[in-house]
Steps between C-alpha positions, in 0.01 A plus 500: 500500500360684801766624738421618851699592808416361844639549848534214748562513875750229599570390855776271618794651311802565722773628269581634156564148375137416577388782269736379226361148534145633459602701192677200342201275565251748355721570198470129417119514486358517147362845432691685771681791336664635814504457875653748744497382860629689803552325830495827694149587381386138475354572159532378146392691190427258218425582138330209327310391194159410640434266207798285603489510881277623781556674830407170668791337312732769637377445857538123463857534368598725791340266751696201365807683633356499853382863509146632529376720218185703452391723217486867603182661371 
C-alpha cells in the first residue's frame, strides 16, 4: 500500500455543508483514508492509497457534485 497526500483546489462551494458533502463523497471512494475540505479556503487535503484510487478519481468524484476541482502541484 502506497499512501500519499494531495491538495485539491475546489471552486463552486458556497457553505460549510458543501465541504461536508465533498468529504462524505471522497470518504466513500475506495482507497481514500481521509479527506479534509474547507469551504473558506476552497481546498481539500486528501490522503489516499494510490494503488486503489488516483487523483483523477478524486477530481471526477468532486466534479460529479457540480464543483470544479484541480490538483494543486
